[in-house]
Short mmCIF file of the C-alpha atoms (twelve columns), coordinates in Angstrom:
data_MODEL
# 
_entry.id   MODEL 
# 
loop_
_atom_site.group_PDB 
_atom_site.id 
_atom_site.type_symbol 
_atom_site.label_atom_id 
_atom_site.label_alt_id 
_atom_site.label_comp_id 
_atom_site.label_asym_id 
_atom_site.label_seq_id 
_atom_site.Cartn_x 
_atom_site.Cartn_y 
_atom_site.Cartn_z 
_atom_site.pdbx_PDB_model_num 
ATOM 1   C CA . MET A 1   0.000   0.000   0.000   1 
ATOM 2   C CA . HIS A 2   1.026   3.598   -0.647  1 
ATOM 3   C CA . ASN A 3   -0.563  6.160   1.611   1 
ATOM 4   C CA . GLU A 4   0.878   8.972   -0.486  1 
ATOM 5   C CA . TYR A 5   -0.635  7.769   -3.793  1 
ATOM 6   C CA . LYS A 6   -4.274  7.377   -4.758  1 
ATOM 7   C CA . THR A 7   -5.844  4.129   -5.939  1 
ATOM 8   C CA . GLY A 8   -5.702  3.620   -9.697  1 
ATOM 9   C CA . LYS A 9   -8.498  5.283   -11.631 1 
ATOM 10  C CA . VAL A 10  -9.425  5.078   -15.300 1 
ATOM 11  C CA . LYS A 11  -12.179 7.063   -16.970 1 
ATOM 12  C CA . VAL A 12  -13.723 4.984   -19.754 1 
ATOM 13  C CA . MET A 13  -15.625 6.668   -22.580 1 
ATOM 14  C CA . LEU A 14  -17.706 4.681   -25.087 1 
ATOM 15  C CA . ASN A 15  -18.532 5.993   -28.534 1 
ATOM 16  C CA . ASP A 16  -21.780 5.259   -30.366 1 
ATOM 17  C CA . LYS A 17  -20.293 1.978   -31.642 1 
ATOM 18  C CA . GLY A 18  -19.419 0.714   -28.156 1 
ATOM 19  C CA . SER A 19  -15.668 1.210   -28.614 1 
ATOM 20  C CA . ALA A 20  -13.788 2.563   -25.623 1 
ATOM 21  C CA . SER A 21  -11.224 5.284   -25.055 1 
ATOM 22  C CA . TYR A 22  -9.446  5.793   -21.750 1 
ATOM 23  C CA . ASP A 23  -8.253  8.566   -19.475 1 
ATOM 24  C CA . ILE A 24  -5.696  6.845   -17.219 1 
ATOM 25  C CA . LYS A 25  -4.804  8.914   -14.176 1 
ATOM 26  C CA . TYR A 26  -1.130  9.309   -13.243 1 
ATOM 27  C CA . PRO A 27  0.613   8.846   -10.881 1 
ATOM 28  C CA . ARG A 28  -1.288  6.203   -8.921  1 
ATOM 29  C CA . ALA A 29  -0.423  3.538   -6.362  1 
ATOM 30  C CA . TRP A 30  0.025   0.868   -9.028  1 
ATOM 31  C CA . ASP A 31  2.776   2.980   -10.580 1 
ATOM 32  C CA . LYS A 32  4.830   2.431   -7.417  1 
ATOM 33  C CA . ILE A 33  4.709   -1.355  -6.957  1 
ATOM 34  C CA . ARG A 34  7.558   -2.637  -4.813  1 
ATOM 35  C CA . LEU A 35  9.320   -5.981  -5.175  1 
ATOM 36  C CA . THR A 36  8.226   -8.189  -2.270  1 
ATOM 37  C CA . GLU A 37  8.464   -11.822 -1.283  1 
ATOM 38  C CA . ILE A 38  4.705   -12.060 -1.846  1 
ATOM 39  C CA . ASN A 39  4.695   -10.935 -5.469  1 
ATOM 40  C CA . LYS A 40  7.915   -12.843 -6.184  1 
ATOM 41  C CA . GLY A 41  6.317   -16.013 -4.845  1 
ATOM 42  C CA . ALA A 42  3.114   -15.427 -6.787  1 
ATOM 43  C CA . VAL A 43  5.011   -15.148 -10.069 1 
ATOM 44  C CA . LYS A 44  7.287   -18.118 -9.332  1 
ATOM 45  C CA . ASN A 45  4.321   -20.353 -8.512  1 
ATOM 46  C CA . SER A 46  2.142   -19.336 -11.456 1 
ATOM 47  C CA . ASP A 47  1.889   -21.137 -14.778 1 
ATOM 48  C CA . ALA A 48  1.916   -17.814 -16.634 1 
ATOM 49  C CA . PHE A 49  2.698   -14.159 -15.979 1 
ATOM 50  C CA . VAL A 50  0.783   -11.597 -18.048 1 
ATOM 51  C CA . PHE A 51  2.000   -8.008  -18.188 1 
ATOM 52  C CA . GLY A 52  1.316   -4.923  -20.268 1 
ATOM 53  C CA . SER A 53  3.123   -1.756  -21.240 1 
ATOM 54  C CA . LEU A 54  1.173   0.386   -18.766 1 
ATOM 55  C CA . ALA A 55  2.825   -1.453  -15.888 1 
ATOM 56  C CA . ALA A 56  6.120   -0.004  -17.109 1 
ATOM 57  C CA . ARG A 57  5.111   3.639   -17.478 1 
ATOM 58  C CA . ASP A 58  6.720   4.614   -14.154 1 
ATOM 59  C CA . GLU A 59  10.303  3.780   -13.229 1 
ATOM 60  C CA . SER A 60  9.290   2.262   -9.867  1 
ATOM 61  C CA . SER A 61  6.857   -0.342  -11.182 1 
ATOM 62  C CA . ARG A 62  8.982   -0.850  -14.297 1 
ATOM 63  C CA . SER A 63  11.968  -1.882  -12.181 1 
ATOM 64  C CA . THR A 64  9.793   -4.313  -10.226 1 
ATOM 65  C CA . LEU A 65  8.266   -5.696  -13.420 1 
ATOM 66  C CA . TYR A 66  11.666  -6.373  -14.966 1 
ATOM 67  C CA . LYS A 67  12.698  -8.379  -11.903 1 
ATOM 68  C CA . LEU A 68  9.438   -10.342 -11.775 1 
ATOM 69  C CA . ILE A 69  9.705   -11.268 -15.456 1 
ATOM 70  C CA . GLU A 70  12.983  -13.031 -14.693 1 
ATOM 71  C CA . LEU A 71  11.104  -15.345 -12.291 1 
ATOM 72  C CA . ALA A 72  8.227   -16.272 -14.599 1 
ATOM 73  C CA . LYS A 73  7.785   -19.683 -16.237 1 
ATOM 74  C CA . TYR A 74  5.743   -18.421 -19.193 1 
ATOM 75  C CA . LYS A 75  5.909   -14.707 -19.997 1 
ATOM 76  C CA . ILE A 76  3.010   -13.090 -21.860 1 
ATOM 77  C CA . PHE A 77  3.273   -9.500  -23.051 1 
ATOM 78  C CA . ASP A 78  -0.041  -7.817  -23.886 1 
ATOM 79  C CA . LEU A 79  1.108   -4.517  -25.389 1 
ATOM 80  C CA . ASN A 80  -2.116  -2.593  -24.705 1 
ATOM 81  C CA . LEU A 81  -0.563  0.655   -25.929 1 
ATOM 82  C CA . ARG A 82  -1.944  3.772   -24.278 1 
ATOM 83  C CA . PRO A 83  -0.180  6.949   -25.436 1 
ATOM 84  C CA . PRO A 84  1.772   8.725   -24.089 1 
ATOM 85  C CA . TYR A 85  2.730   5.995   -21.615 1 
ATOM 86  C CA . TYR A 86  5.256   3.930   -23.583 1 
ATOM 87  C CA . THR A 87  8.565   4.187   -25.408 1 
ATOM 88  C CA . LYS A 88  10.069  2.068   -28.161 1 
ATOM 89  C CA . GLU A 89  12.972  1.096   -25.907 1 
ATOM 90  C CA . VAL A 90  10.695  -0.288  -23.191 1 
ATOM 91  C CA . LEU A 91  8.504   -2.121  -25.710 1 
ATOM 92  C CA . VAL A 92  11.525  -3.766  -27.325 1 
ATOM 93  C CA . HIS A 93  12.864  -4.864  -23.948 1 
ATOM 94  C CA . LEU A 94  9.536   -6.398  -22.937 1 
ATOM 95  C CA . MET A 95  9.077   -8.115  -26.303 1 
ATOM 96  C CA . ASN A 96  12.552  -9.607  -26.060 1 
ATOM 97  C CA . GLN A 97  11.675  -11.067 -22.659 1 
ATOM 98  C CA . ALA A 98  8.328   -12.526 -23.706 1 
ATOM 99  C CA . ASP A 99  7.423   -16.070 -24.723 1 
ATOM 100 C CA . PHE A 100 4.092   -14.852 -26.120 1 
ATOM 101 C CA . ILE A 101 3.210   -11.396 -27.490 1 
ATOM 102 C CA . LYS A 102 -0.298  -10.075 -28.066 1 
ATOM 103 C CA . PHE A 103 -0.996  -7.066  -30.308 1 
ATOM 104 C CA . ASN A 104 -4.021  -5.595  -31.936 1 
ATOM 105 C CA . ASP A 105 -3.539  -4.930  -35.640 1 
ATOM 106 C CA . ASP A 106 -2.897  -1.207  -35.203 1 
ATOM 107 C CA . GLU A 107 -0.268  -1.925  -32.551 1 
ATOM 108 C CA . LEU A 108 1.465   -4.481  -34.749 1 
ATOM 109 C CA . TYR A 109 1.851   -2.046  -37.634 1 
ATOM 110 C CA . GLU A 110 2.913   0.816   -35.350 1 
ATOM 111 C CA . VAL A 111 5.600   -1.239  -33.626 1 
ATOM 112 C CA . SER A 112 6.785   -2.952  -36.819 1 
ATOM 113 C CA . LYS A 113 7.150   0.381   -38.583 1 
ATOM 114 C CA . SER A 114 9.088   1.831   -35.639 1 
ATOM 115 C CA . LEU A 115 11.471  -1.126  -35.996 1 
ATOM 116 C CA . ASP A 116 11.995  -0.422  -39.714 1 
ATOM 117 C CA . SER A 117 9.760   -3.114  -41.164 1 
ATOM 118 C CA . LYS A 118 9.091   -2.630  -44.870 1 
ATOM 119 C CA . TYR A 119 6.371   -5.283  -44.974 1 
ATOM 120 C CA . LEU A 120 2.693   -4.637  -45.632 1 
ATOM 121 C CA . SER A 121 0.879   -7.833  -44.722 1 
ATOM 122 C CA . LEU A 122 -0.109  -8.878  -41.226 1 
ATOM 123 C CA . GLU A 123 1.672   -12.212 -41.530 1 
ATOM 124 C CA . GLN A 124 4.919   -10.697 -42.789 1 
ATOM 125 C CA . ASN A 125 5.000   -8.242  -39.911 1 
ATOM 126 C CA . ILE A 126 4.228   -10.974 -37.397 1 
ATOM 127 C CA . ARG A 127 7.185   -12.978 -38.708 1 
ATOM 128 C CA . TYR A 128 9.327   -9.841  -38.669 1 
ATOM 129 C CA . ILE A 129 8.584   -9.249  -34.973 1 
ATOM 130 C CA . ALA A 130 9.045   -12.948 -34.224 1 
ATOM 131 C CA . GLU A 131 12.482  -12.962 -35.824 1 
ATOM 132 C CA . ILE A 132 13.884  -9.862  -34.165 1 
ATOM 133 C CA . THR A 133 12.502  -10.758 -30.717 1 
ATOM 134 C CA . ASN A 134 12.971  -14.541 -30.950 1 
ATOM 135 C CA . THR A 135 9.317   -15.030 -29.979 1 
ATOM 136 C CA . LYS A 136 7.573   -18.118 -31.366 1 
ATOM 137 C CA . GLN A 137 4.035   -17.282 -30.252 1 
ATOM 138 C CA . ILE A 138 2.362   -14.073 -31.409 1 
ATOM 139 C CA . CYS A 139 -1.327  -13.225 -31.527 1 
ATOM 140 C CA . VAL A 140 -2.887  -10.266 -33.325 1 
ATOM 141 C CA . THR A 141 -6.513  -9.292  -32.790 1 
ATOM 142 C CA . LYS A 142 -8.464  -7.572  -35.571 1 
ATOM 143 C CA . GLY A 143 -11.594 -6.282  -33.844 1 
ATOM 144 C CA . HIS A 144 -14.778 -7.721  -35.342 1 
ATOM 145 C CA . HIS A 145 -12.636 -9.441  -38.005 1 
ATOM 146 C CA . GLY A 146 -11.317 -11.961 -35.470 1 
ATOM 147 C CA . ALA A 147 -7.687  -12.798 -34.785 1 
ATOM 148 C CA . VAL A 148 -4.517  -14.416 -36.112 1 
ATOM 149 C CA . LEU A 149 -2.294  -16.665 -34.016 1 
ATOM 150 C CA . MET A 150 1.228   -17.654 -34.985 1 
ATOM 151 C CA . TYR A 151 2.104   -20.641 -32.843 1 
ATOM 152 C CA . ASP A 152 5.468   -22.304 -33.396 1 
ATOM 153 C CA . ASP A 153 5.714   -21.003 -36.994 1 
ATOM 154 C CA . THR A 154 2.189   -22.052 -38.015 1 
ATOM 155 C CA . PHE A 155 -0.641  -19.558 -38.554 1 
ATOM 156 C CA . TYR A 156 -4.156  -20.104 -37.219 1 
ATOM 157 C CA . TYR A 157 -7.097  -17.868 -38.099 1 
ATOM 158 C CA . ASN A 158 -10.542 -16.981 -36.838 1 
ATOM 159 C CA . SER A 159 -12.547 -14.497 -38.913 1 
ATOM 160 C CA . GLY A 160 -14.712 -13.325 -36.017 1 
ATOM 161 C CA . TYR A 161 -18.367 -13.703 -35.090 1 
ATOM 162 C CA . LEU A 162 -21.308 -11.558 -36.166 1 
ATOM 163 C CA . ILE A 163 -22.584 -9.680  -33.110 1 
ATOM 164 C CA . LYS A 164 -24.114 -6.372  -32.069 1 
ATOM 165 C CA . VAL A 165 -21.440 -4.595  -30.036 1 
ATOM 166 C CA . ILE A 166 -22.703 -3.198  -26.731 1 
ATOM 167 C CA . ASP A 167 -19.522 -2.598  -24.734 1 
ATOM 168 C CA . THR A 168 -15.968 -3.542  -25.739 1 
ATOM 169 C CA . VAL A 169 -14.493 -3.003  -22.249 1 
ATOM 170 C CA . GLY A 170 -13.096 -6.318  -21.035 1 
ATOM 171 C CA . ALA A 171 -13.377 -8.079  -24.385 1 
ATOM 172 C CA . GLY A 172 -9.636  -8.018  -25.051 1 
ATOM 173 C CA . ASP A 173 -8.712  -9.280  -21.600 1 
ATOM 174 C CA . SER A 174 -11.364 -12.002 -21.824 1 
ATOM 175 C CA . PHE A 175 -10.018 -13.029 -25.212 1 
ATOM 176 C CA . LEU A 176 -6.420  -13.255 -24.028 1 
ATOM 177 C CA . GLY A 177 -7.247  -15.004 -20.767 1 
ATOM 178 C CA . SER A 178 -9.299  -17.603 -22.627 1 
ATOM 179 C CA . LEU A 179 -6.617  -18.132 -25.259 1 
ATOM 180 C CA . ILE A 180 -3.816  -18.607 -22.739 1 
ATOM 181 C CA . SER A 181 -5.945  -20.924 -20.616 1 
ATOM 182 C CA . GLN A 182 -6.661  -23.102 -23.643 1 
ATOM 183 C CA . LEU A 183 -3.028  -23.208 -24.751 1 
ATOM 184 C CA . LEU A 184 -1.772  -24.019 -21.245 1 
ATOM 185 C CA . ASN A 185 -4.212  -26.918 -21.214 1 
ATOM 186 C CA . LYS A 186 -2.719  -28.204 -24.482 1 
ATOM 187 C CA . VAL A 187 -5.787  -27.457 -26.578 1 
ATOM 188 C CA . ASN A 188 -5.160  -27.427 -30.330 1 
ATOM 189 C CA . PRO A 189 -4.201  -23.841 -31.335 1 
ATOM 190 C CA . GLN A 190 -7.049  -23.606 -33.864 1 
ATOM 191 C CA . GLU A 191 -9.606  -24.638 -31.266 1 
ATOM 192 C CA . ALA A 192 -7.962  -22.270 -28.788 1 
ATOM 193 C CA . ILE A 193 -8.243  -19.230 -31.073 1 
ATOM 194 C CA . ASP A 194 -11.840 -20.118 -31.984 1 
ATOM 195 C CA . PHE A 195 -12.759 -20.382 -28.300 1 
ATOM 196 C CA . ALA A 196 -10.998 -17.138 -27.380 1 
ATOM 197 C CA . CYS A 197 -12.635 -15.175 -30.198 1 
ATOM 198 C CA . ALA A 198 -16.023 -16.481 -29.108 1 
ATOM 199 C CA . VAL A 199 -15.448 -15.392 -25.519 1 
ATOM 200 C CA . GLY A 200 -14.283 -11.939 -26.615 1 
ATOM 201 C CA . ALA A 201 -17.317 -11.536 -28.872 1 
ATOM 202 C CA . MET A 202 -19.735 -12.636 -26.157 1 
ATOM 203 C CA . VAL A 203 -18.239 -10.113 -23.738 1 
ATOM 204 C CA . ALA A 204 -18.442 -7.346  -26.362 1 
ATOM 205 C CA . GLN A 205 -22.144 -8.018  -26.924 1 
ATOM 206 C CA . SER A 206 -22.828 -7.738  -23.179 1 
ATOM 207 C CA . GLU A 207 -22.859 -4.819  -20.766 1 
ATOM 208 C CA . GLY A 208 -19.876 -4.612  -18.419 1 
ATOM 209 C CA . ALA A 209 -16.429 -6.157  -18.507 1 
ATOM 210 C CA . ASN A 210 -17.250 -9.395  -16.658 1 
ATOM 211 C CA . PRO A 211 -20.528 -10.940 -17.802 1 
ATOM 212 C CA . LYS A 212 -21.208 -14.472 -16.622 1 
ATOM 213 C CA . LEU A 213 -20.439 -16.957 -19.392 1 
ATOM 214 C CA . LEU A 214 -21.111 -20.682 -19.191 1 
ATOM 215 C CA . ARG A 215 -18.884 -23.029 -21.145 1 
ATOM 216 C CA . SER A 216 -21.961 -24.642 -22.707 1 
ATOM 217 C CA . ASP A 217 -23.084 -21.220 -23.970 1 
ATOM 218 C CA . ILE A 218 -19.641 -20.561 -25.445 1 
ATOM 219 C CA . GLU A 219 -19.641 -23.904 -27.253 1 
ATOM 220 C CA . THR A 220 -23.121 -23.224 -28.625 1 
ATOM 221 C CA . PHE A 221 -22.028 -19.753 -29.728 1 
ATOM 222 C CA . ILE A 222 -19.121 -21.304 -31.665 1 
ATOM 223 C CA . ASN A 223 -21.311 -23.990 -33.197 1 
ATOM 224 C CA . PRO A 224 -25.022 -23.039 -33.221 1 
ATOM 225 C CA . LEU A 225 -25.882 -26.483 -34.594 1 
ATOM 226 C CA . LEU A 226 -25.325 -27.819 -31.072 1 
ATOM 227 C CA . ASN A 227 -28.793 -26.434 -30.304 1 
ATOM 228 C CA . PHE A 228 -30.378 -28.924 -32.648 1 
# 
């Protein structure tokens, strides 16, 4: 706890299409995370450690994050770029440490271009990032057009699901959490990306970031014929 810093606060604004923009207050208590035996133990004992660029916007939490990454078994970097809170140098460092990197398509092109990529296609830029960071698992989300997963040099695709978007807050986190859970449980990468896209879509068509989803509902959403 930090008595001198306020609890983290983010103002979320939705446009008429349900897409969110964010006003992320700074500095806040989570910008000043200290390295402790508790958080070291939590990372050591976890199957995966997910981190984003916002956790590195302040030198205090960034230093702690760098040390925790060294302890992780499976390191997942969700870029989640929120200007002006990132630099190319920090992004490159975090990508180089990661076993798995998650971008959205805009982030992929922005980062690739900053690293002098001359490629135009999504797949070429994914391979470009994979080569320069030595990362074998990269996922790129494409909004309502689904997602692409490169897993051990093979590409897997999901073209998305037709929904009416209500609220996109939480959809990306739900997608990534579902995808990582499936992959950790040795689910086929194609089935994993299909499942994750379904979860993200179901969250986006619901109000709030954490709607209750039953596995049976997710499976029916993926394959409506299960209703018959």
